[in-house]
DOTOR-948126 format. One line per 2 residues: number of its first residue (from 1); their letters; for each residue x, z, y of C-alpha. Coordinates in nm, 2 decimals, padded with zeros to 4 digits, m for minus. Layout:
BEGIN
NUM = a = X,Z,Y | ...
This chain:
BEGIN
1 = mq = m00.56,m00.87,m01.74 | m00.27,m01.05,m01.59
3 = yv = m00.06,m00.86,m01.33 | 00.06,m01.02,m01.01
5 = nl = 00.43,m01.06,m00.95 | 00.51,m00.77,m00.71
7 = na = 00.87,m00.88,m00.67 | 00.99,m00.53,m00.73
9 = tf = 01.37,m00.52,m00.67 | 01.50,m00.17,m00.73
11 = ge = 01.75,m00.13,m01.01 | 01.62,m00.28,m01.32
13 = lt = 01.27,m00.32,m01.17 | 01.23,m00.69,m01.13
15 = gv = 00.96,m00.94,m01.19 | 00.61,m00.85,m01.30
17 = is = 00.54,m00.48,m01.31 | 00.22,m00.35,m01.47
19 = pt = 00.07,m00.03,m01.34 | 00.18,00.14,m01.67
21 = dy = 00.54,00.02,m01.63 | 00.55,00.13,m01.27
23 = le = 00.42,00.48,m01.35 | 00.66,00.52,m01.64
25 = rl = 00.96,00.42,m01.42 | 00.84,00.61,m01.11
27 = ps = 01.03,00.94,m01.20 | 01.36,00.75,m01.22
29 = fv = 01.35,00.65,m00.85 | 01.09,00.88,m00.68
31 = ea = 01.37,01.10,m00.53 | 01.52,00.79,m00.36
33 = lp = 01.20,00.74,m00.16 | 01.16,00.88,00.20
35 = ag = 00.95,01.20,00.22 | 00.62,01.04,00.33
37 = ar = 00.64,00.75,00.08 | 00.73,01.00,m00.19
39 = sf = 00.43,01.22,m00.11 | 00.19,00.93,m00.12
41 = tt = 00.34,00.78,m00.44 | 00.33,01.11,m00.63
43 = dt = m00.03,01.20,m00.53 | m00.20,01.22,m00.88
45 = dh = m00.51,01.05,m00.74 | m00.32,00.75,m00.61
47 = yd = m00.31,00.57,m00.94 | m00.62,00.70,m01.10
49 = fy = m00.83,00.38,m01.09 | m01.15,00.57,m01.11
51 = gk = m01.05,00.84,m00.86 | m01.18,00.87,m00.51
53 = rc = m00.84,00.85,m00.36 | m00.71,00.55,m00.55
55 = vk = m00.62,00.25,m00.34 | m00.79,00.01,m00.58
57 = dl = m01.11,m00.15,m00.43 | m01.03,m00.05,m00.07
59 = sl = m01.06,m00.34,00.19 | m00.81,m00.40,00.46
61 = el = m01.01,m00.35,00.78 | m00.74,m00.35,01.06
63 = vr = m00.37,m00.41,01.12 | m00.24,m00.26,01.44
65 = fg = 00.11,m00.34,01.56 | 00.31,m00.11,01.77
67 = dp = 00.52,m00.20,02.08 | 00.78,m00.46,01.96
69 = ss = 01.01,m00.36,02.25 | 01.08,m00.03,02.07
71 = ge = 01.32,m00.20,01.84 | 01.40,m00.01,01.52
73 = nn = 01.10,00.23,01.59 | 00.85,m00.05,01.54
75 = ei = 00.53,00.09,01.39 | 00.24,m00.07,01.21
77 = el = m00.09,00.09,01.12 | m00.31,m00.03,00.83
79 = rf = m00.67,00.08,00.81 | m00.85,00.05,00.48
81 = rh = m01.23,00.07,00.45 | m01.37,00.26,00.16
83 = nc = m01.58,00.11,m00.12 | m01.92,00.28,m00.09
85 = wk = m01.96,00.30,m00.47 | m01.62,00.46,m00.53
87 = he = m01.46,00.63,m00.23 | m01.57,00.89,00.02
89 = ed = m01.29,00.84,00.27 | m01.11,00.56,00.45
91 = li = m00.73,00.53,00.43 | m00.49,00.50,00.72
93 = ic = m00.13,00.42,00.65 | 00.12,00.44,00.94
95 = yt = 00.46,00.28,00.89 | 00.76,00.38,01.10
97 = gv = 01.08,00.19,01.15 | 00.93,m00.14,01.03
99 = ss = 01.18,m00.41,00.97 | 00.96,m00.65,00.78
101 = fe = 00.59,m00.74,00.76 | 00.49,m01.02,00.52
103 = vd = 00.15,m01.16,00.42 | 00.11,m01.40,00.13
105 = ap = m00.25,m01.52,00.10 | m00.38,m01.85,m00.04
107 = ag = m00.59,m01.92,00.27 | m00.29,m01.88,00.50
109 = pe = m00.05,m01.61,00.62 | m00.31,m01.40,00.80
111 = wt = m00.40,m01.05,00.70 | m00.76,m01.13,00.75
113 = nl = m00.74,m01.36,00.45 | m00.69,m01.06,00.22
115 = et = m00.98,m00.92,00.03 | m00.99,m00.60,m00.19
117 = vi = m00.69,m00.41,m00.31 | m00.59,m00.44,m00.67
119 = ld = m00.29,m00.21,m00.68 | 00.02,m00.11,m00.48
121 = ei = 00.38,m00.02,m00.54 | 00.62,00.17,m00.32
123 = lp = 00.99,00.12,m00.40 | 01.31,00.25,m00.25
125 = he = 01.49,00.01,m00.01 | 01.82,00.03,00.18
127 = rg = 01.61,00.07,00.50 | 01.38,00.33,00.35
129 = ct = 01.11,00.18,00.13 | 00.90,m00.12,00.06
131 = he = 00.52,m00.10,00.02 | 00.37,m00.40,m00.16
133 = ia = m00.01,m00.41,m00.18 | m00.17,m00.66,m00.41
135 = fr = m00.51,m00.80,m00.30 | m00.77,m01.01,m00.46
137 = pg = m00.61,m01.26,m00.37 | m00.27,m01.23,m00.20
139 = tl = m00.01,m00.96,m00.12 | 00.11,m00.77,00.19
141 = tv = 00.45,m00.62,00.20 | 00.59,m00.38,00.46
143 = tc = 00.96,m00.27,00.46 | 01.00,00.04,00.67
145 = rd = 01.19,00.37,00.72 | 00.89,00.57,00.60
147 = lt = 00.51,00.59,00.59 | 00.24,00.84,00.63
149 = at = m00.09,00.80,00.43 | m00.39,00.99,00.56
151 = wv = m00.74,00.99,00.40 | m01.01,01.04,00.67
153 = dt = m01.38,01.13,00.64 | m01.62,00.84,00.69
155 = hc = m01.99,00.80,00.70 | m02.12,00.57,00.44
157 = pn = m02.49,00.47,00.47 | m02.46,00.25,00.16
159 = ka = m02.33,00.52,m00.07 | m02.51,00.55,m00.40
161 = p = m02.72,00.87,m00.43
């Protein structure tokens, strides 16, 4: 499997970072993350590719932008839909103090062109943290003061018995 270039730029983290490399290096920078980002990043289920609370295989369902007139307090909410064969909950990530929102997708710079999540990385940043989410295909990157990740119950009529 070839890993996407997640453009990690914290300390010696540059270039292509595999999930194994990221998890090995996480203890060296986790304390530099804001509280919400640190909590989401250190959740043991987050990077368990077969776990019910792993971001892998989620689908981006909605991007909601806050009031741009609020300046530094800009907020963005991402809603991810579960995969009926893997997850039992949807994921909502709320970003506060957003200073950058970037989408890189082959079909154009729209979030609707992104498909399923492959993996994600949260890294410290001078403004708080960056959260880069790799999709099949494309990436979405948010730079923010902090984030809150919440798993919410959902009804799944297609769930395997």
